[in-house]
N, C-alpha and C positions, 0 to 999 in steps of 0.2 A: 681204523678210525681211532682219534684220540680223544679221550674224555677231558674236558676243561673243567677245573675245580676252582671254584669261587668260594670266598670266604666273606660272609656278611658281618661286619662290624656293627654293633648296636649302636645306634644314633647318639645316644647319650655320651658313650665312650669316645667316639669320633669328635663330638662338639667340645668334650671336656680337653681331649689333646690338641684341639685346633686352638682353644683358648689359652692353654699352657703355652704352646709355642709361640703364639703372638705375644703373648706377656713377657715370657723370657727372650725372646727373640729382639725384642725392642727395649730391653731393659740397658743396654750399652750400644753406643754407635761405633764400637770397635776401636776408637781411638784413645791414645794414652795421653794424659793432661799432666802438666808439671806446672810448678811455681817457683819462682827464685826468691830467696829470702836473704837480705842484706844482714850481715852479722857484724856488730862492733863492740867494741869495750872501751872503757875508760878505767885504766890507761890503755892503749891498744897494745896488740902482741899477746893477748891472751890465747891459750892453748885450746882449741875447740875440739870436742868429742861428739860425734852425732851416732845415737844407738849404739854405743859403745866402741865405735871406731874412731880413732885420731883422725882428724881431717885436715887442719892447717891452722895457723894463726890469724887473728883478727887484723885487720878488716878483710872480710872475704863475702862471698856469695855462693850459695847453697841451693842446689836445684833439688826439689823433692816432687814425689808422685802426688798427683792431686786427683779429687774428684772434678766432675765438669764443674760443680759449683764451687770450687775453691777450698775444699776441705781436705785434711789430712786422710790418706786412705789407711795408713797404719798408725798405732802409737809412735809418736816422735818425741825423743828426749835430746836434748842438746845441753851439753856441759860446757862451760868455760873455766878453765883452771889458770892461775896466775902463772906468767912465764919466770922461770928461774926461781929463785929464793926471794921474792918480792915480799917484804914486810907489810903488814897492814892490809893485804889483799886477801880475799876469800873466795872459794870455789862456789860457783853461782850454777844453779840448774833450772830449766824450764821444759816442763812436760807438757804435751798436748793430745787430748784423745782423739780417735780417729771418728770417722764419718758413722761407723755402724753404733755408737755408743750415744746415749742421751747427753753426754757432754761433749759432744763433737766440736772440735775446735776448727774454725776457718784459720787458713794459713796467712800468718801476718806478713806484711811485704820487707818488715825488718825487725830485727832483735837486738835490743841493745843490753850488754851487762855492764853494771858498775861494781868493778872489782873490790871497790873500797867498802861496799856496803855489807855488813855484817849479816848473812840471811836469818841467823838466830836472834837478832835483835827485835824481831817483830813479837 
């Protein structure tokens, strides 16, 4: 004859665990979301660097990870550098805060850089 061992889980712990499972289980639908940003510059041909990685020259489209609501998941920085030795052109930088911060940024459909604008003139 075998003895069956049973363990009783206190009701409070069981309900708390069930509630946590329901909350965290529903936090994501398991899908990955992306958005596309059209990047251009005046004049065209600016070298684009995204989060420290060289990408391409303008005009181009960049696909980024997004939340379901269209916010950046991580901090996002895009730098436009003048191509070659273009005189009278300046490096331009745009930074966007991630969804997890109070300054969360929605992902724009397009970003335009005016390479002739001096960022220090403001």
